[in-house]
VEXLO-650016 format. One record per residue: residue number from 1; x, y, z of N, C-alpha, C in turn. Coordinates in steps of 0.1 Angstrom, whole numbers, plus 5000, padded with zeros to 4 digits. Layout:
residues N
NUM;X;Y;Z;X;Y;Z;X;Y;Z
...
This chain:
residues 325
1;6089;2324;4948;6080;2335;4945;6084;2347;4952
2;6090;2346;4965;6095;2358;4971;6107;2363;4964
3;6115;2355;4959;6127;2359;4951;6122;2367;4939
4;6112;2363;4932;6106;2370;4921;6101;2383;4925
5;6094;2384;4936;6088;2396;4940;6099;2406;4944
6;6109;2401;4951;6120;2410;4956;6128;2415;4944
7;6130;2406;4934;6138;2411;4922;6131;2421;4915
8;6118;2420;4914;6109;2430;4907;6110;2443;4914
9;6110;2443;4927;6111;2456;4934;6125;2462;4934
10;6135;2453;4934;6149;2458;4934;6152;2465;4921
11;6148;2459;4910;6150;2465;4897;6144;2479;4896
12;6132;2480;4901;6126;2493;4901;6133;2504;4909
13;6141;2499;4919;6148;2508;4928;6162;2510;4922
14;6165;2504;4910;6178;2507;4904;6189;2497;4907
15;6186;2486;4914;6196;2477;4918;6198;2465;4907
16;6209;2459;4907;6211;2447;4900;6209;2435;4909
17;6203;2424;4905;6201;2413;4913;6205;2400;4907
18;6211;2391;4915;6214;2377;4911;6207;2368;4920
19;6205;2355;4915;6198;2345;4923;6208;2333;4925
20;6208;2329;4937;6216;2317;4940;6206;2307;4947
21;6204;2296;4940;6195;2286;4945;6200;2272;4944
22;6192;2262;4942;6196;2248;4942;6192;2241;4929
23;6199;2230;4926;6196;2222;4914;6183;2214;4917
24;6180;2213;4930;6168;2206;4934;6156;2215;4936
25;6144;2210;4938;6133;2219;4941;6128;2226;4928
26;6122;2238;4930;6115;2245;4919;6124;2256;4913
27;6136;2258;4918;6144;2269;4914;6146;2270;4899
28;6151;2259;4893;6153;2258;4879;6141;2261;4871
29;6130;2255;4875;6117;2256;4868;6113;2271;4866
30;6115;2278;4877;6111;2292;4877;6122;2302;4870
31;6134;2299;4872;6144;2309;4868;6155;2305;4858
32;6155;2292;4854;6166;2288;4845;6165;2294;4831
33;6153;2296;4826;6151;2301;4812;6148;2316;4811
34;6141;2321;4821;6136;2335;4820;6134;2340;4834
35;6140;2352;4837;6138;2358;4850;6143;2373;4850
36;6141;2380;4861;6145;2394;4862;6160;2394;4866
37;6166;2383;4869;6180;2383;4874;6190;2384;4863
38;6201;2392;4866;6212;2393;4857;6219;2380;4855
39;6220;2373;4866;6227;2359;4866;6219;2350;4876
40;6219;2337;4872;6212;2327;4881;6222;2316;4883
41;6223;2311;4895;6232;2300;4898;6224;2289;4906
42;6226;2277;4902;6219;2265;4908;6230;2256;4914
43;6232;2256;4927;6242;2248;4933;6237;2234;4938
44;6245;2225;4938;6242;2211;4942;6239;2210;4957
45;6226;2211;4961;6223;2209;4975;6210;2201;4976
46;6208;2195;4987;6196;2188;4990;6191;2191;5005
47;6179;2187;5008;6174;2189;5022;6183;2182;5032
48;6184;2188;5044;6192;2182;5054;6183;2177;5065
49;6173;2185;5069;6165;2181;5081;6158;2168;5079
50;6154;2165;5066;6146;2152;5064;6155;2140;5062
51;6168;2142;5063;6178;2131;5061;6181;2124;5074
52;6186;2112;5073;6190;2104;5085;6204;2098;5083
53;6212;2097;5093;6224;2090;5093;6234;2095;5082
54;6238;2086;5073;6248;2089;5063;6242;2099;5053
55;6229;2098;5051;6222;2108;5042;6224;2122;5047
56;6223;2124;5060;6224;2137;5065;6239;2143;5064
57;6248;2134;5065;6263;2137;5064;6265;2141;5049
58;6260;2134;5040;6262;2137;5026;6255;2150;5022
59;6243;2153;5028;6236;2165;5025;6244;2177;5031
60;6250;2176;5043;6258;2186;5048;6270;2189;5040
61;6276;2178;5035;6288;2180;5027;6285;2187;5014
62;6273;2185;5008;6269;2192;4996;6267;2207;4999
63;6261;2210;5011;6259;2224;5015;6273;2230;5017
64;6283;2223;5022;6296;2229;5025;6303;2232;5011
65;6302;2223;5002;6308;2225;4989;6301;2237;4982
66;6288;2238;4983;6280;2249;4977;6283;2262;4984
67;6286;2262;4997;6290;2274;5004;6303;2280;4998
68;6313;2271;4995;6325;2276;4989;6323;2282;4976
69;6314;2276;4968;6310;2282;4955;6303;2295;4956
70;6294;2296;4966;6286;2308;4969;6295;2320;4972
71;6306;2317;4981;6315;2327;4984;6322;2333;4972
72;6326;2325;4962;6332;2330;4950;6322;2338;4942
73;6309;2334;4942;6299;2341;4934;6297;2355;4940
74;6296;2356;4953;6293;2368;4960;6305;2378;4958
75;6317;2373;4958;6329;2381;4956;6330;2385;4941
76;6327;2376;4932;6328;2379;4918;6318;2391;4914
77;6306;2391;4919;6296;2401;4916;6296;2413;4925
78;6305;2413;4935;6307;2424;4944;6293;2427;4951
79;6287;2416;4956;6274;2417;4962;6275;2425;4975
80;6265;2434;4977;6264;2443;4989;6255;2438;5000
81;6245;2430;4996;6235;2424;5006;6230;2411;5000
82;6226;2403;5010;6220;2390;5006;6207;2389;5013
83;6196;2385;5006;6183;2382;5012;6180;2367;5011
84;6177;2361;5023;6175;2347;5024;6160;2345;5028
85;6154;2334;5022;6141;2330;5026;6141;2316;5032
86;6153;2312;5035;6154;2299;5043;6154;2287;5034
87;6156;2275;5040;6156;2263;5032;6169;2259;5027
88;6171;2247;5023;6184;2242;5018;6189;2250;5006
89;6180;2255;4998;6184;2263;4986;6192;2276;4991
90;6188;2281;5002;6193;2294;5007;6206;2292;5016
91;6208;2280;5020;6219;2278;5030;6233;2283;5025
92;6237;2278;5014;6251;2282;5010;6253;2297;5009
93;6244;2304;5003;6246;2319;5001;6245;2326;5014
94;6236;2321;5023;6235;2327;5036;6247;2326;5045
95;6253;2314;5045;6265;2312;5053;6277;2320;5046
96;6277;2320;5033;6287;2327;5025;6287;2342;5028
97;6275;2348;5030;6273;2362;5033;6280;2365;5046
98;6276;2357;5056;6281;2359;5070;6296;2357;5070
99;6301;2348;5063;6316;2345;5063;6324;2356;5056
100;6318;2364;5048;6325;2375;5041;6320;2389;5046
101;6313;2389;5057;6308;2401;5063;6299;2409;5054
102;6291;2402;5046;6281;2409;5037;6268;2408;5046
103;6261;2419;5047;6249;2419;5055;6238;2409;5050
104;6233;2401;5059;6223;2391;5056;6209;2396;5061
105;6200;2395;5053;6186;2399;5056;6178;2386;5054
106;6168;2383;5064;6161;2371;5063;6146;2374;5063
107;6138;2367;5054;6124;2367;5055;6119;2353;5058
108;6112;2352;5069;6106;2339;5073;6093;2337;5066
109;6091;2327;5058;6079;2326;5050;6067;2320;5058
110;6071;2312;5068;6060;2304;5075;6058;2308;5089
111;6046;2303;5094;6043;2307;5108;6052;2300;5118
112;6058;2288;5114;6068;2281;5122;6081;2283;5115
113;6091;2290;5122;6103;2293;5116;6111;2280;5112
114;6117;2280;5100;6125;2269;5096;6138;2268;5103
115;6145;2257;5103;6157;2254;5110;6168;2264;5106
116;6170;2267;5093;6180;2276;5089;6178;2290;5094
117;6166;2295;5092;6163;2308;5096;6164;2310;5111
118;6159;2300;5119;6161;2301;5133;6175;2301;5138
119;6184;2294;5130;6198;2293;5133;6205;2306;5130
120;6201;2313;5119;6208;2325;5115;6202;2338;5120
121;6190;2337;5126;6183;2349;5130;6192;2358;5139
122;6200;2353;5149;6208;2362;5157;6219;2369;5149
123;6223;2364;5138;6234;2370;5130;6229;2379;5118
124;6216;2379;5116;6210;2387;5105;6209;2402;5108
125;6210;2410;5098;6208;2424;5099;6194;2427;5102
126;6185;2419;5096;6170;2421;5098;6163;2407;5096
127;6153;2405;5104;6145;2393;5104;6130;2397;5103
128;6124;2393;5092;6110;2397;5090;6101;2385;5089
129;6089;2386;5093;6079;2375;5092;6065;2382;5091
130;6057;2377;5082;6043;2381;5080;6035;2378;5092
131;6039;2369;5100;6031;2364;5112;6036;2371;5125
132;6045;2379;5124;6051;2386;5136;6045;2400;5137
133;6037;2402;5147;6031;2415;5149;6041;2426;5152
134;6053;2422;5157;6063;2432;5160;6073;2435;5149
135;6072;2428;5138;6081;2430;5127;6081;2444;5122
136;6093;2449;5118;6094;2463;5114;6087;2465;5100
137;6086;2455;5092;6078;2455;5080;6068;2444;5080
138;6056;2447;5081;6045;2437;5082;6040;2433;5068
139;6036;2420;5067;6031;2416;5054;6041;2406;5047
140;6037;2402;5035;6045;2392;5028;6047;2397;5014
141;6059;2396;5009;6062;2402;4995;6056;2393;4984
142;6047;2399;4977;6041;2392;4965;6043;2401;4953
143;6042;2395;4941;6043;2403;4929;6031;2413;4928
144;6034;2424;4922;6024;2435;4922;6011;2431;4915
145;6012;2422;4906;6000;2418;4899;5989;2413;4908
146;5992;2407;4919;5982;2401;4928;5974;2413;4935
147;5981;2423;4938;5974;2435;4944;5967;2443;4934
148;5973;2444;4922;5968;2452;4911;5954;2446;4906
149;5953;2433;4907;5941;2427;4902;5931;2423;4913
150;5934;2428;4925;5926;2424;4937;5912;2429;4936
151;5903;2422;4942;5889;2426;4942;5881;2419;4953
152;5870;2425;4957;5862;2419;4967;5853;2409;4961
153;5853;2396;4965;5844;2386;4960;5831;2387;4966
154;5821;2389;4958;5807;2391;4964;5798;2379;4962
155;5801;2370;4952;5793;2358;4950;5802;2347;4944
156;5798;2335;4946;5806;2323;4941;5802;2319;4927
157;5810;2323;4918;5808;2319;4904;5819;2310;4898
158;5831;2311;4905;5842;2303;4899;5851;2298;4911
159;5855;2286;4911;5864;2280;4921;5877;2275;4914
160;5889;2279;4920;5901;2274;4915;5907;2263;4924
161;5911;2252;4919;5917;2241;4927;5932;2241;4924
162;5940;2243;4934;5955;2244;4932;5962;2232;4937
163;5965;2223;4928;5971;2211;4932;5987;2212;4932
164;5992;2224;4929;6006;2226;4929;6013;2221;4917
165;6026;2224;4916;6033;2220;4904;6035;2205;4902
166;6035;2198;4913;6037;2183;4912;6023;2176;4913
167;6014;2183;4919;6001;2177;4921;5998;2172;4935
168;5988;2178;4941;5984;2173;4955;5972;2164;4953
169;5974;2151;4955;5963;2141;4952;5950;2144;4960
170;5952;2148;4973;5940;2151;4981;5932;2162;4975
171;5938;2173;4970;5931;2184;4964;5925;2179;4951
172;5932;2172;4943;5927;2167;4930;5915;2158;4932
173;5916;2149;4942;5905;2140;4944;5893;2147;4949
174;5895;2158;4958;5884;2166;4962;5877;2172;4951
175;5885;2178;4942;5879;2185;4930;5870;2176;4922
176;5875;2164;4920;5868;2154;4912;5855;2149;4919
177;5856;2148;4932;5844;2143;4940;5833;2153;4940
178;5836;2166;4939;5825;2177;4940;5823;2183;4926
179;5830;2179;4916;5829;2185;4902;5814;2185;4897
180;5808;2174;4898;5794;2173;4892;5785;2182;4900
181;5786;2182;4913;5777;2191;4921;5780;2205;4918
182;5792;2209;4917;5796;2223;4914;5790;2227;4900
183;5791;2218;4890;5785;2221;4877;5770;2223;4878
184;5763;2215;4886;5749;2216;4888;5746;2230;4894
185;5754;2235;4902;5752;2248;4908;5756;2260;4899
186;5761;2257;4888;5765;2267;4878;5779;2274;4882
187;5787;2266;4889;5800;2272;4893;5811;2267;4884
188;5818;2276;4878;5829;2273;4868;5841;2267;4876
189;5849;2259;4869;5860;2252;4876;5873;2255;4868
190;5883;2260;4876;5897;2261;4871;5905;2251;4880
191;5914;2244;4874;5921;2233;4881;5935;2232;4876
192;5945;2235;4885;5959;2231;4882;5962;2218;4889
193;5963;2208;4882;5964;2194;4888;5978;2190;4891
194;5988;2197;4885;6002;2192;4887;6006;2183;4876
195;6018;2183;4872;6023;2175;4861;6022;2160;4864
196;6025;2155;4876;6025;2141;4879;6011;2135;4879
197;6001;2143;4882;5987;2137;4883;5978;2142;4872
198;5983;2149;4862;5975;2155;4852;5967;2146;4843
199;5973;2135;4838;5966;2126;4829;5955;2119;4836
200;5957;2115;4849;5946;2108;4857;5935;2117;4858
201;5937;2130;4862;5927;2140;4865;5920;2143;4852
202;5927;2144;4841;5921;2148;4828;5911;2137;4824
203;5915;2124;4825;5906;2113;4821;5894;2113;4830
204;5896;2115;4843;5885;2115;4853;5874;2126;4849
205;5879;2138;4846;5869;2148;4842;5861;2144;4829
206;5868;2138;4820;5862;2133;4807;5851;2123;4811
207;5854;2114;4820;5844;2104;4824;5832;2110;4831
208;5834;2121;4838;5824;2128;4846;5815;2136;4836
209;5821;2140;4825;5814;2149;4816;5813;2163;4821
210;5823;2167;4829;5823;2180;4835;5833;2190;4828
211;5828;2202;4825;5836;2212;4818;5846;2218;4829
212;5859;2219;4825;5869;2224;4834;5880;2230;4826
213;5886;2241;4832;5898;2247;4826;5909;2241;4833
214;5916;2231;4827;5926;2222;4834;5940;2225;4829
215;5949;2226;4839;5963;2228;4836;5971;2218;4844
216;5983;2215;4838;5993;2207;4846;6001;2216;4854
217;6008;2225;4847;6016;2236;4854;6015;2248;4845
218;6013;2260;4851;6012;2272;4844;6018;2284;4852
219;6024;2294;4845;6029;2306;4851;6018;2317;4851
220;6006;2313;4846;5995;2323;4845;5986;2323;4857
221;5991;2318;4868;5983;2317;4880;5977;2330;4885
222;5985;2341;4884;5979;2354;4889;5966;2358;4882
223;5965;2356;4869;5953;2359;4862;5942;2349;4865
224;5946;2336;4867;5936;2326;4870;5930;2328;4884
225;5938;2332;4894;5934;2335;4907;5925;2347;4907
226;5928;2357;4899;5920;2369;4898;5906;2366;4893
227;5904;2356;4885;5891;2353;4880;5883;2345;4890
228;5890;2338;4899;5883;2329;4909;5877;2337;4920
229;5866;2331;4926;5860;2337;4938;5863;2329;4950
230;5868;2317;4949;5872;2308;4960;5883;2299;4955
231;5893;2297;4964;5904;2288;4960;5904;2276;4970
232;5908;2264;4965;5911;2253;4973;5926;2250;4971
233;5934;2250;4982;5948;2250;4980;5956;2244;4992
234;5968;2240;4990;5977;2238;5001;5980;2251;5008
235;5987;2251;5019;5989;2263;5026;6004;2267;5027
236;6011;2265;5015;6024;2270;5014;6024;2285;5015
237;6034;2291;5020;6033;2306;5023;6031;2314;5011
238;6038;2312;5000;6037;2321;4989;6022;2321;4983
239;6017;2309;4981;6003;2308;4976;5993;2314;4986
240;5995;2311;4998;5986;2317;5009;5985;2332;5008
241;5997;2338;5007;5997;2353;5008;5994;2359;4994
242;5996;2352;4983;5992;2357;4970;5976;2357;4970
243;5970;2347;4975;5955;2347;4976;5951;2358;4985
244;5957;2360;4996;5954;2371;5005;5955;2385;4998
245;5966;2387;4991;5968;2400;4985;5957;2402;4974
246;5952;2392;4968;5942;2393;4957;5928;2394;4963
247;5927;2391;4976;5913;2391;4982;5905;2379;4979
248;5912;2368;4976;5905;2355;4972;5905;2346;4984
249;5893;2344;4991;5892;2335;5002;5896;2320;4998
250;5901;2312;5007;5905;2299;5004;5901;2289;5014
251;5899;2277;5009;5897;2265;5017;5911;2257;5017
252;5918;2258;5028;5932;2252;5028;5932;2238;5033
253;5940;2230;5025;5942;2216;5029;5957;2214;5031
254;5963;2216;5043;5977;2216;5045;5984;2203;5041
255;5996;2204;5035;6004;2192;5032;6008;2186;5045
256;6004;2174;5048;6006;2168;5061;6020;2165;5065
257;6029;2164;5056;6043;2161;5059;6052;2172;5058
258;6047;2185;5058;6056;2197;5058;6064;2197;5070
259;6076;2202;5069;6085;2203;5081;6078;2211;5092
260;6078;2205;5104;6072;2212;5116;6057;2215;5114
261;6051;2208;5105;6036;2210;5102;6033;2225;5099
262;6043;2231;5092;6042;2246;5091;6030;2250;5082
263;6026;2242;5073;6014;2246;5065;6001;2247;5073
264;6000;2238;5082;5988;2238;5091;5988;2251;5099
265;5999;2255;5104;6000;2267;5112;5999;2280;5103
266;6004;2279;5091;6001;2290;5082;5986;2292;5080
267;5979;2281;5077;5965;2282;5075;5957;2286;5087
268;5962;2281;5099;5955;2284;5111;5956;2299;5114
269;5966;2306;5110;5967;2320;5111;5956;2327;5104
270;5953;2322;5092;5942;2328;5084;5928;2325;5090
271;5927;2313;5095;5914;2309;5101;5912;2317;5114
272;5922;2318;5122;5921;2326;5135;5916;2340;5133
273;5920;2346;5121;5916;2360;5118;5903;2360;5110
274;5897;2348;5109;5884;2347;5102;5884;2351;5088
275;5895;2347;5081;5897;2351;5067;5896;2339;5057
276;5894;2327;5063;5893;2315;5054;5891;2303;5062
277;5893;2291;5056;5890;2278;5062;5901;2269;5061
278;5902;2259;5069;5913;2249;5069;5907;2235;5074
279;5911;2225;5066;5907;2211;5071;5919;2202;5067
280;5922;2193;5076;5932;2183;5074;5927;2173;5063
281;5937;2167;5057;5934;2156;5048;5927;2145;5056
282;5918;2137;5050;5912;2126;5057;5897;2124;5052
283;5890;2117;5060;5876;2114;5057;5867;2126;5057
284;5856;2125;5050;5845;2135;5050;5850;2149;5045
285;5861;2150;5037;5866;2162;5032;5856;2168;5022
286;5850;2159;5014;5839;2164;5005;5827;2170;5012
287;5823;2163;5022;5811;2169;5030;5814;2182;5037
288;5826;2183;5042;5830;2195;5049;5831;2207;5039
289;5836;2204;5027;5838;2215;5017;5824;2219;5013
290;5815;2210;5009;5802;2214;5005;5794;2221;5015
291;5796;2218;5028;5790;2224;5039;5794;2239;5040
292;5807;2241;5037;5812;2255;5038;5806;2263;5026
293;5804;2257;5015;5798;2264;5003;5784;2269;5006
294;5777;2262;5016;5763;2266;5019;5763;2278;5029
295;5775;2281;5035;5775;2292;5044;5788;2300;5043
296;5791;2306;5031;5804;2311;5028;5807;2324;5035
297;5797;2334;5035;5800;2347;5039;5813;2352;5032
298;5812;2350;5019;5824;2353;5010;5828;2367;5010
299;5819;2377;5009;5822;2391;5008;5830;2396;5021
300;5825;2392;5032;5832;2396;5045;5846;2391;5046
301;5848;2378;5042;5861;2372;5043;5871;2379;5033
302;5865;2381;5021;5873;2388;5010;5878;2402;5015
303;5869;2409;5021;5872;2423;5026;5882;2422;5036
304;5882;2412;5045;5891;2411;5056;5905;2408;5051
305;5906;2400;5040;5918;2396;5034;5925;2409;5029
306;5917;2417;5022;5923;2429;5015;5927;2439;5026
307;5920;2440;5037;5923;2449;5048;5936;2445;5055
308;5938;2431;5056;5950;2426;5063;5962;2427;5054
309;5961;2424;5042;5973;2424;5033;5978;2438;5031
310;5991;2440;5028;5997;2453;5026;6003;2453;5012
311;6002;2465;5005;6009;2466;4993;6023;2470;4995
312;6031;2469;4984;6045;2474;4984;6054;2468;4995
313;6051;2455;5000;6059;2449;5010;6073;2447;5004
314;6074;2442;4992;6087;2439;4986;6095;2452;4984
315;6088;2462;4980;6095;2475;4978;6100;2480;4992
316;6092;2479;5002;6097;2483;5016;6109;2475;5020
317;6109;2462;5017;6120;2453;5021;6133;2457;5014
318;6132;2461;5001;6144;2465;4994;6149;2478;4998
319;6139;2488;5001;6143;2501;5005;6150;2500;5019
320;6145;2491;5028;6151;2489;5041;6165;2485;5040
321;6168;2476;5030;6182;2471;5028;6191;2483;5024
322;6186;2491;5015;6194;2503;5011;6197;2513;5022
323;6187;2515;5031;6189;2524;5042;6199;2519;5052
324;6200;2506;5054;6208;2500;5064;6223;2498;5060
325;6226;2500;5047;6239;2497;5043;6248;2509;5045
């Protein structure tokens, strides 16, 4: 999502952009068929940190092979700057940039810096983080549509449950457990259940007899979030800051197996600034969620989110690249 926001801003500044990502993860789903990029490349890489023994060696070998391919791509397109957001998808192009003396710019998505970003930070031309009070550019790059459709939430009329593209079972189960009660309260439901869990969730709603706007995967999330007054979501950086930019308070349920527990720390940042809520997966999640609904203070949290978020972060990041070259 950062790549999409940056490409949008770069095009408006008159630059050409290409994308180098991975055959794994979400890269192909977002950019294979349609994007702002003139060219897109998906290199054969996998995660390294979560591998052990021989698996780690194989993963590093794939990154090395992809690094050689990335060097050729950068040279072919006469690339002047590379922006990395970390992770195994970004590793080949990041190392390729440094090896060819192309300026490397890094944006750290999470409250806990990833291994790659931490490793490359000393060699980067610029290192930015939305969680760093001393960063030269504060905030998180999101697509303009999130700030354009931003509004202060004054009352709870609609809740969106975001189970992610694959489906977060804990969030899907929470939605199903409170659906009947929410319908009794006259609260509309929007639910992205994820492709893997969609059929189960669809059948469960039918058995409950609850009306819901249900999706497996959709690229229409900006308009869906804009309609919602409260979100229930994982605490991945992009979704967290998109909700922030739109002024939509959220009840975060961090993915418990995220590297370095970074989703919990992402959400903790929001909670510490009294802009939302966070609960771990586990028992009594339903009771905790319903208790929050009884004491939302929705308007104040929504106003704080809009005050904290900044517009034109992607534009500022692209302009900063141009000034430093």
